[in-house]
Structure formats: structure tokens, C-alpha cells
C-alpha positions in Angstrom: 37.1 33.8 -5.3 34.0 33.0 -7.3 34.0 29.5 -8.6 33.7 29.5 -12.4 31.7 27.1 -14.5 33.8 24.8 -16.7 33.3 25.4 -20.4 33.4 22.2 -22.3 35.2 21.7 -25.6 32.0 19.9 -26.8 30.0 23.1 -26.3 32.6 25.0 -28.2 32.2 22.5 -31.1 28.4 22.7 -31.2 27.7 26.3 -30.3 28.9 28.0 -33.5 26.6 31.0 -33.3 24.2 32.6 -30.9 21.1 30.7 -32.1 22.9 27.4 -31.3 22.7 28.2 -27.6 18.9 28.0 -27.6 19.0 24.6 -29.3 21.5 23.3 -26.7 19.7 24.7 -23.6 16.3 23.4 -24.5 16.9 20.0 -22.9 18.7 21.4 -19.9 15.8 23.5 -18.6 12.3 22.5 -17.3 9.7 23.1 -20.0 8.1 25.9 -17.9 11.4 27.7 -17.4 12.5 27.4 -21.0 9.1 28.5 -22.1 9.2 31.6 -19.9 12.5 32.8 -21.6 11.8 31.6 -25.2 8.2 32.6 -25.4 6.4 35.8 -26.4 2.9 37.3 -26.2 -0.3 35.9 -27.8 0.7 33.8 -30.8 4.4 34.7 -30.7 4.1 36.4 -34.1 6.3 39.4 -33.0 9.2 37.1 -32.2 9.1 35.5 -35.7 8.5 38.9 -37.3 11.6 40.3 -35.6 13.8 37.7 -37.4 11.9 38.0 -40.7 12.2 41.8 -40.7 16.0 41.5 -40.4 16.1 38.8 -43.1 14.1 41.0 -45.4 17.0 43.4 -45.5 19.8 42.5 -47.9 23.3 44.0 -47.9 25.2 45.7 -50.7 28.9 45.3 -50.1 31.6 47.7 -51.3 34.8 46.1 -52.5 38.5 47.1 -52.8 38.1 49.8 -50.1 40.9 48.5 -47.9 39.2 46.9 -44.9 42.5 46.1 -43.1 42.0 48.6 -40.3 38.9 47.2 -38.8 37.9 48.1 -35.3 34.6 47.5 -33.4 35.4 50.2 -30.8 32.2 52.1 -29.9 31.5 55.1 -27.7 28.2 55.2 -25.8 27.3 57.9 -23.3 30.9 59.0 -23.1 32.5 55.6 -22.5 34.4 53.6 -25.0 33.6 49.9 -25.4 35.2 47.2 -27.5 32.1 46.3 -29.5 28.8 47.9 -30.4 26.6 45.3 -28.6 25.3 45.2 -25.1 24.0 42.5 -22.8 20.3 43.3 -22.5 18.3 43.3 -19.3 16.6 39.9 -18.6 14.3 39.2 -15.7 14.6 36.2 -13.5 18.0 35.3 -15.1 19.4 33.6 -12.0 16.4 31.4 -11.8 17.1 30.2 -15.3 20.8 29.6 -14.8 22.8 29.6 -11.6 24.1 33.1 -10.7 23.5 34.0 -14.4 23.4 37.8 -13.8 26.9 37.7 -12.3 28.1 35.3 -15.0 27.0 37.6 -17.8 28.2 40.7 -16.0 31.7 39.2 -15.3 32.0 38.2 -19.0 30.8 41.5 -20.3 33.2 43.4 -18.0 36.1 41.4 -19.2 35.1 41.8 -22.8 34.5 45.6 -22.2 30.9 45.7 -23.4 28.0 47.1 -21.3 25.8 44.9 -19.1 22.3 45.8 -18.1 20.7 44.5 -14.9 16.9 44.0 -14.9 14.8 45.3 -12.1 13.1 41.9 -12.2 16.2 40.2 -10.9 17.1 38.3 -7.8 20.6 39.8 -7.9 20.6 43.0 -5.9 21.8 46.3 -7.5 24.5 46.6 -4.8 25.9 43.2 -5.6 26.0 43.9 -9.3 27.9 47.1 -8.7 30.7 45.0 -7.2 30.7 42.6 -10.1 30.6 45.3 -12.8 31.1 48.8 -11.4 29.2 51.2 -13.6 26.8 48.6 -15.0 23.5 49.8 -16.5 20.2 49.4 -14.7 16.7 48.8 -16.4 13.9 49.8 -14.1 10.2 49.0 -13.8 9.3 52.2 -12.0 6.4 53.2 -9.8 4.9 56.6 -10.6 5.0 57.6 -6.9 7.3 60.6 -6.7 9.0 59.5 -3.4 9.5 56.0 -4.8 11.2 57.6 -7.9 13.5 59.7 -5.8 14.4 56.7 -3.5 15.0 54.4 -6.5 17.2 56.9 -8.2 19.2 57.4 -4.9 19.6 53.6 -4.5 20.9 53.1 -8.0 23.3 56.0 -7.7 24.6 55.1 -4.3 25.3 51.5 -5.5 27.4 52.9 -8.3 25.5 51.9 -11.4 26.0 54.4 -14.2 22.9 54.5 -16.4 19.1 54.5 -15.6 17.1 52.8 -18.3 13.3 53.2 -17.8 11.2 50.3 -19.3 8.3 52.2 -20.9 6.5 49.4 -22.9 5.0 47.4 -20.0 2.2 49.4 -18.5 0.4 46.1 -17.9 1.5 42.4 -18.2 1.1 41.0 -21.7 -1.0 38.0 -22.6 1.5 35.1 -22.1 -0.5 32.1 -23.1 2.7 30.1 -23.5 3.4 30.4 -19.8 0.0 28.9 -19.0 0.6 26.1 -21.4 4.0 25.3 -20.0 3.1 25.7 -16.3 5.2 28.9 -15.5 3.6 31.2 -13.0 4.7 34.3 -11.1 4.6 34.0 -8.2 5.9 30.5 -8.3 3.3 27.9 -7.4 4.6 24.4 -6.5 1.9 22.5 -8.5 2.2 18.8 -9.2 2.8 19.7 -12.8 5.7 22.0 -12.0 7.3 19.5 -9.6 7.2 16.7 -12.2 8.7 19.1 -14.8 11.5 19.9 -12.4 12.1 16.2 -11.4 12.6 15.4 -15.1 15.4 17.9 -15.2 17.7 17.0 -12.3 20.6 18.9 -13.6 18.7 22.2 -13.4 17.0 21.1 -10.1 20.4 20.5 -8.4 22.6 22.9 -10.3 20.4 25.9 -10.3 17.3 25.7 -8.0 18.9 24.0 -5.0 22.2 25.7 -5.5 20.6 29.1 -5.6 18.6 28.4 -2.4 21.8 27.4 -0.7 23.6 30.5 -1.9 20.7 33.0 -1.4 17.9 31.4 0.5 14.5 31.8 -1.0 15.1 33.9 -4.1 13.7 37.4 -4.0 12.9 40.0 -6.6 15.4 42.5 -5.5 15.3 45.7 -7.6 11.7 46.7 -8.4 11.4 48.8 -5.3 13.8 50.9 -3.2 13.4 48.7 -0.2 10.9 45.8 -0.6 12.3 42.4 -1.6 9.4 40.0 -2.1 10.2 36.3 -2.6 9.4 34.6 -5.9 6.6 32.7 -4.0 5.0 35.9 -2.6 1.6 37.1 -3.9 3.1 40.6 -3.6 5.0 40.3 -6.9 2.3 39.1 -9.2 3.5 39.8 -12.7 6.4 42.3 -12.6 5.4 45.2 -14.8 5.5 48.9 -15.1 2.4 50.9 -14.0 -0.6 51.8 -16.2 -0.6 55.3 -14.6 3.0 56.1 -15.5 3.2 59.1 -17.8 5.7 61.4 -19.5 5.3 63.6 -16.4 6.7 60.8 -14.2 9.6 60.2 -16.7 10.4 63.9 -16.3 10.6 63.4 -12.6 13.2 60.7 -13.0 15.1 63.0 -15.3 15.1 65.6 -12.5 16.5 63.3 -9.9 18.8 61.0 -12.0 22.1 62.8 -12.8 23.6 60.2 -15.1 22.6 59.0 -18.5 18.8 58.5 -18.7 17.4 56.1 -21.3 13.9 55.1 -22.3 13.5 51.5 -23.4 10.6 50.4 -25.6 10.2 53.2 -28.1 8.7 52.3 -31.5 7.3 55.6 -32.8 9.0 58.8 -34.1 6.5 60.7 -31.9 7.7 59.0 -28.8 11.3 59.5 -29.7 10.6 63.3 -30.1 8.9 63.4 -26.7 11.8 61.5 -25.1 14.2 64.1 -26.6 12.0 67.0 -25.3 12.0 65.8 -21.7 15.8 65.6 -21.8 16.5 61.8 -22.2 20.0 61.0 -23.2 19.0 57.9 -25.2 16.3 55.5 -26.3 16.1 51.8 -27.0 14.0 51.1 -30.1 12.4 47.8 -29.0 9.3 45.6 -29.0 10.6 43.9 -25.9 11.8 40.9 -27.8 8.2 40.1 -28.9 7.0 39.8 -25.4 4.5 42.6 -25.2 2.3 43.8 -28.1 2.3 40.8 -30.4 1.5 42.8 -33.6 4.1 45.4 -32.9 6.4 46.5 -35.7 10.0 45.3 -35.6 12.6 47.9 -34.6 14.4 47.7 -38.0 11.1 48.8 -39.7 11.0 52.1 -37.8 14.7 52.8 -36.9 15.3 55.3 -39.8 12.2 57.4 -39.0 13.1 57.4 -35.2 16.7 58.3 -35.9 15.4 61.4 -37.7 13.6 62.5 -34.6 16.3 61.6 -32.1 18.4 64.7 -32.3 21.6 64.2 -30.2 20.2 61.3 -28.2 21.9 57.9 -28.4 19.8 55.4 -30.2 20.0 51.8 -29.3 17.9 48.9 -30.6 17.0 45.3 -29.6 14.6 42.5 -30.4 15.7 39.7 -32.7 19.3 40.7 -33.4 21.5 37.5 -33.5 24.1 37.8 -36.2 27.0 40.2 -37.0 25.0 41.1 -40.1 22.0 42.0 -38.0 24.1 44.4 -35.9 25.4 46.1 -39.1 21.9 46.4 -40.5 20.7 48.0 -37.3 23.6 50.5 -37.2 23.1 51.3 -40.9 19.5 52.2 -40.1 20.6 54.6 -37.4 21.3 52.7 -34.2 24.5 53.5 -32.2 24.4 50.1 -30.5 22.5 46.9 -30.3 21.2 45.0 -27.2 21.1 41.2 -27.2 19.5 39.2 -24.5 18.3 35.5 -24.7 21.4 34.0 -26.3 23.7 35.3 -23.5 21.4 34.0 -20.8 21.3 30.6 -22.6 25.1 30.6 -22.6 25.3 31.4 -18.9 22.9 28.5 -18.2 25.0 26.1 -20.2 28.4 27.1 -18.9 28.5 30.2 -16.7 30.9 33.1 -17.3 33.2 31.1 -19.6 30.3 30.2 -21.9 29.1 33.8 -22.1 32.7 34.9 -22.8 32.8 32.4 -25.6 29.4 33.7 -27.0 30.7 37.3 -26.9 33.9 36.2 -28.7 32.0 34.3 -31.4 29.8 37.3 -32.1 32.7 39.7 -32.2 34.5 37.3 -34.6 31.4 37.1 -36.8 31.0 40.9 -36.8 34.6 41.4 -37.8 34.2 39.0 -40.8 31.0 40.7 -41.8 32.6 44.2 -41.6 35.4 43.1 -43.9 33.0 41.5 -46.4 30.7 44.6 -46.4 33.7 46.8 -47.0 33.7 48.9 -43.8 36.4 49.4 -41.1 34.0 50.3 -38.3 30.4 49.4 -37.6 29.6 53.1 -37.7 30.6 53.2 -41.3 27.6 51.0 -42.3 24.9 53.2 -43.7 21.7 53.1 -45.7 23.5 52.8 -49.0 24.6 49.3 -47.9 21.0 48.0 -47.5 18.2 46.9 -49.8 14.8 45.8 -48.6 13.9 43.1 -51.1 10.4 42.1 -49.8 7.9 43.0 -47.1 8.6 41.3 -43.8 
């Protein structure tokens, strides 16, 4: 039986919302590792803008409508979940927190919400399929046709249910913050990094050494159908998509993947229309959490227009969503569900599966209160009439 992390009462007293997990984890992690997770591209403007764009939307509640029958139940791709939010794909999670992919997946499965495994993960697809049968997979896909076929076959044979193609990373973005904090990929054991690790013995012993005892040298396990380069190998460089990847290659995935096929990283109505035309089942309206194009719009600024071009596709959104009110704003603008990433990884780092379960429960509680105060019985009842943009973001 997998040994669970203990979840302290002190953490429960201090982590009252998702943002609190970032504050608490900052001291736990080496500066380089925390900077990798927390940072964005260029000046980090897109990360700040994501939050400001959500704050720029105010809510208009309806009263005396009988909000006593509230439920967060949500159906996505034919499956019913207990809440409208999803654990987003996050690369290198198990380097940040010990066995973090499995911790988040266990908690998500018990809470009956979707979990998405990143291709840039040291946890193999096949292992994740045992932790969470039917979990979702987010790919960085090569345009080679045989590679596409082999990758689709590997994901299907493992038993994951949804193929999410990451489309907004044709090249690695300009991560100046990684240079400043000393994070490199592949890992390079510089004097600076070693000193950083030695100043954080809890992470060094509880995550780095423990991971090596459990898995040996960590390997990026899911970018390729067969290759598993180590995190110290020059083979991996910066894990990205491919500049040559085109709509033609996405169509090839659609041909070979029989389950739900989703494109992650859509920010224009044009691209939503093209996704619909190639037969995608869904899209994720996303600026990659502010980690790619630093001047990109926030998803909530374009959701309405994208929804109008989406047809019958499922529309998901991510990037900057942290509160129950954020989820309701996204759904009122046309999203069917919301992906949330960093806070759940921070929770896993602080307290494993139990801490992630606590974070999920806190967000569900917050969403329930917000639904009652807005005057809706389901998240899907939120609509544009509940919103007012009071200033430019």
C-alpha cells in the first residue's frame, strides 16, 4: 500500500484558499525549483494579467431564487464529475514534490474530478493508468506520422481516456526567471544549484533523494512512445512541441485517436473554428498560465468570442483561476470546465495526497458558497447576465 503523507492541522489552519499554498511552499523549495513552477515568460506580465483580468469582472447576484438545491455535478466528454474543475497538466511535478503526480491523481480520483498527466513528467503513462484509470493525457507531440500513431497507441493501451494536444509551445519561451534562479533543463549540477539544494534539506532528502531511491535517475517518461531520457541528458533540452507541427498533423492524431481529442492553448476564435473543423471534441482556452507569449490575452477576455465559434465542442479554460468566483466567471463566459494547476502541485509538495484532497475540498466549499451568493443552483446556471466588466484589465 502506498504510504501517504501526513497532513498537519497547522497546514489546515494556514492554507485557507488556493493562493495560500504558494506562500507556504516558497520556503520549502529551492529557489530554482520554486522559480521554475511560479515563473512565466519574459517579464511575467501575463501571469499578473491573468489575475487582473479576472478581478476586472464583477458579479451581479440574483436574490430570493431558492439556492437550496445546489450541486456542482458536471458532465465532460460523457462522464459525470463532482465539480467543474480539473487538475491541469504540470511538467516535472514529481521533481517539485515527491511522487506529486500520483498524489494529485489519487486525490482527484477520490474527489471524482479529472486529472491530467503531462507529457513532461517522470511518472509513466502506464503507472498513472493504475493510479487513475481513465485519466487524461496532455501531449507534446512530434509531427512524425509514425511517432503520432505510436504515441496514440501507447496512450490507448495504457487506458488513459483523453488525448490533449498542447498546441501553444512550438518553441521554448524566454524564461529569464529560470536563468536568474539557476534552473536548467537538462539539470546541471552547478555550484550554485548545489548550494541552493543544501539550503533546503527537507526538499533534498524528502523529494530529491527519496525520488532517486524510488525511481533511480528521474526520466522524462511520456514525450516519446519509447525514449525515456534522464533529466540530466542533453537529449531533452527544453521540452516543447515542434515548430513544424501544423493542423495537418493534428488531423492525423484525430484519425488515430478514437477517444476525446482536445487542443490546449487556443486563444483566437479562428483557431477554435479550425479545431472544430478537424473534428476536435474540445479545446482549452489557455495562455499556458503565462508561461509562453508574455503579452498574450487572458482566456476570460476571449472566452465569449471563442464559445461562439466552438459549436458542439467542449470548451475548457485555464490560466489564473484560483477562486470559486473565478470558476463561475469562466463558466458564465462560456467554459464548460476550468483547469487549475500550480496550487494543487504546491499542496502535493506540502502534504502529498491528503493536502491535495484538502485543497480540492476547500475549493469545492468556496464554490458552493459563491453559487448560493450569486443565486444559482449549478455552475452551469451562471451566465453573462451575472457579469459586469468594470474596467480594462
